[in-house]
C-alpha positions as CSV (number, residue, x, y, z in Angstrom):
1,X,67.7,77.6,100.3
2,X,69.7,80.7,99.5
3,X,73.4,81.3,100.4
4,X,72.4,83.7,103.1
5,X,70.1,81.2,104.7
6,X,72.8,78.5,104.5
7,X,75.2,80.9,106.3
8,X,72.7,81.7,108.9
9,X,72.0,78.0,109.5
10,X,75.7,77.3,109.8
11,X,76.2,80.2,112.3
12,X,73.3,78.9,114.4
13,X,75.0,75.4,114.4
14,X,78.4,76.8,115.4
15,X,76.7,79.0,118.1
16,X,74.8,76.0,119.4
17,X,78.0,73.9,119.5
18,X,80.0,76.6,121.2
19,X,77.4,77.1,123.9
20,X,76.9,73.4,124.6
21,X,80.5,72.2,124.5
22,X,82.4,71.7,127.7
23,X,85.6,72.5,125.8
24,X,86.4,73.9,122.3
25,X,89.8,73.4,120.7
26,X,90.9,75.4,117.6
27,X,93.4,73.7,115.3
28,X,95.4,74.6,112.2
29,X,95.4,71.6,109.8
30,X,97.1,73.3,106.9
31,X,99.6,70.5,106.1
32,X,97.4,67.5,106.7
33,X,96.7,65.2,103.8
34,X,93.4,63.4,103.4
35,X,94.6,60.2,105.1
36,X,95.9,62.2,108.1
37,X,92.6,64.2,108.3
38,X,90.6,60.9,108.2
39,X,92.8,59.4,110.9
40,X,92.3,62.5,113.1
41,X,88.5,62.4,112.7
42,X,88.5,58.7,113.5
43,X,90.5,59.2,116.7
44,X,88.3,62.1,117.8
45,X,85.0,60.3,116.9
46,X,86.1,57.4,119.2
47,X,86.3,59.9,122.1
48,X,82.9,61.4,121.2
49,X,84.4,64.6,119.9
50,X,82.9,66.6,117.0
51,X,85.5,68.0,114.6
52,X,84.6,70.2,111.7
53,X,86.3,72.6,109.4
54,X,84.6,76.0,109.6
55,X,84.8,79.5,108.0
56,X,86.4,82.0,110.3
57,X,83.9,84.8,109.4
58,X,80.9,82.5,110.4
59,X,82.8,81.4,113.6
60,X,83.5,85.0,114.5
61,X,79.8,85.9,114.2
62,X,78.8,82.8,116.3
63,X,81.5,83.6,119.0
64,X,80.2,87.2,119.3
65,X,76.7,85.9,119.8
66,X,77.6,83.6,122.6
67,X,79.9,86.1,124.3
68,X,83.3,84.7,123.3
69,X,84.7,87.8,121.7
70,X,88.3,87.0,122.8
71,X,88.2,83.8,120.7
72,X,88.6,86.0,117.6
73,X,92.4,86.3,118.1
74,X,92.8,82.6,117.1
75,X,90.5,82.8,114.1
76,X,93.0,83.1,111.3
77,X,93.9,80.8,108.4
78,X,92.4,77.4,107.7
79,X,90.9,76.1,110.9
80,X,89.2,73.1,112.4
81,X,87.2,73.1,115.6
82,X,86.9,70.2,118.0
83,X,84.0,70.2,120.4
84,X,84.1,68.1,123.6
85,X,80.5,67.6,124.8
86,X,81.1,64.9,127.4
87,X,84.6,64.5,128.7
88,X,86.4,67.9,128.4
89,X,89.9,66.3,128.6
90,X,89.3,63.8,125.7
91,X,89.7,66.2,122.8
92,X,92.6,68.0,124.4
93,X,94.6,64.8,125.1
94,X,93.8,63.4,121.6
95,X,94.7,66.6,119.8
96,X,97.9,67.3,121.7
97,X,99.0,63.7,121.0
98,X,98.1,64.0,117.3
99,X,99.9,67.4,117.2
100,X,103.1,65.8,118.6
101,X,103.0,63.0,116.1
102,X,102.3,65.5,113.2
103,X,104.1,68.6,114.4
104,X,105.1,69.8,111.0
105,X,101.6,69.9,109.5
106,X,99.2,70.2,112.4
107,X,99.0,72.5,115.4
108,X,96.7,73.8,118.1
109,X,95.8,77.4,118.1
110,X,93.8,77.8,121.3
111,X,90.4,77.1,122.7
112,X,87.7,77.7,125.3
113,X,87.2,75.9,128.6
114,X,84.6,77.1,131.1
115,X,84.3,80.4,129.2
116,X,88.0,81.0,129.5
117,X,90.1,81.5,126.4
118,X,93.1,79.2,126.3
119,X,96.3,79.4,124.3
120,X,98.4,76.4,123.0
121,X,100.4,76.3,126.2
122,X,97.3,76.1,128.3
123,X,96.0,73.2,126.2
124,X,99.2,71.3,126.6
125,X,99.0,71.8,130.4
126,X,95.5,70.4,130.4
127,X,96.6,67.4,128.4
128,X,99.3,66.7,131.0
129,X,96.7,66.4,133.8
130,X,96.0,62.9,135.0
131,X,92.6,61.5,134.4
132,X,89.7,62.6,136.5
133,X,89.5,59.3,138.5
134,X,93.2,59.7,139.5
135,X,92.7,63.3,140.6
136,X,89.7,62.2,142.7
137,X,91.6,59.3,144.2
138,X,94.4,61.8,145.2
139,X,91.9,64.2,146.8
140,X,90.2,61.4,148.7
141,X,93.6,60.0,149.8
142,X,94.6,63.5,151.0
143,X,91.4,63.7,153.0
144,X,91.7,60.2,154.4
145,X,95.3,60.6,155.6
146,X,94.6,63.0,158.5
147,X,91.5,61.0,159.6
148,X,93.4,57.8,159.8
149,X,96.3,59.6,161.6
150,X,93.7,60.9,164.1
151,X,92.2,57.5,164.6
152,X,95.7,56.1,165.3
153,X,96.4,58.8,167.9
154,X,93.1,58.0,169.6
155,X,93.9,54.2,169.5
156,X,97.4,54.9,171.0
157,X,95.9,56.8,173.9
158,X,93.3,54.1,174.6
159,X,96.0,51.4,174.3
160,X,98.3,53.4,176.7
161,X,95.4,53.8,179.1
162,X,94.8,50.1,179.0
163,X,98.5,49.4,179.8
164,X,98.3,51.7,182.8
165,X,95.2,50.0,184.1
166,X,96.8,46.6,183.6
167,X,100.0,47.8,185.4
168,X,97.9,49.1,188.4
169,X,96.0,45.8,188.4
170,X,99.2,43.8,188.4
171,X,100.7,45.9,191.2
172,X,97.7,45.4,193.5
173,X,97.7,41.6,192.9
């Protein structure tokens, strides 16, 4: 296989990953040593996240082909890409935590979530969100509160009606 064919194959792989991933996070790993890089990959692998070091030129071509032209602003310098295929929050939370622990040598550049380009600040905001289950519980709790209040109001009216009937009954006897 020639160099051109290898590059085309790599572009096709990046393009496939970009289009299938629920979230993509771009990182600058310039200062990481081998042990730190292995630690990062191990952490991400546990969360089902694919992490790879890529060439910017090939990534730019792939981003163009899947309609993520705006991603190019983050494609400078040595870069690693984390792809979240299952849980979109897993890579963000893991990478933000790793960046805090290794802030001198590792940083987040940006990313893509639901075809929207994110900057480092957006990624940190996503990482601060509670887990999906907690958010769903809050929504359900918010929906349940008015219903239970309504049920209590109805019960109070029925209870008051029963008291009135009892009082009338007591008066007549």
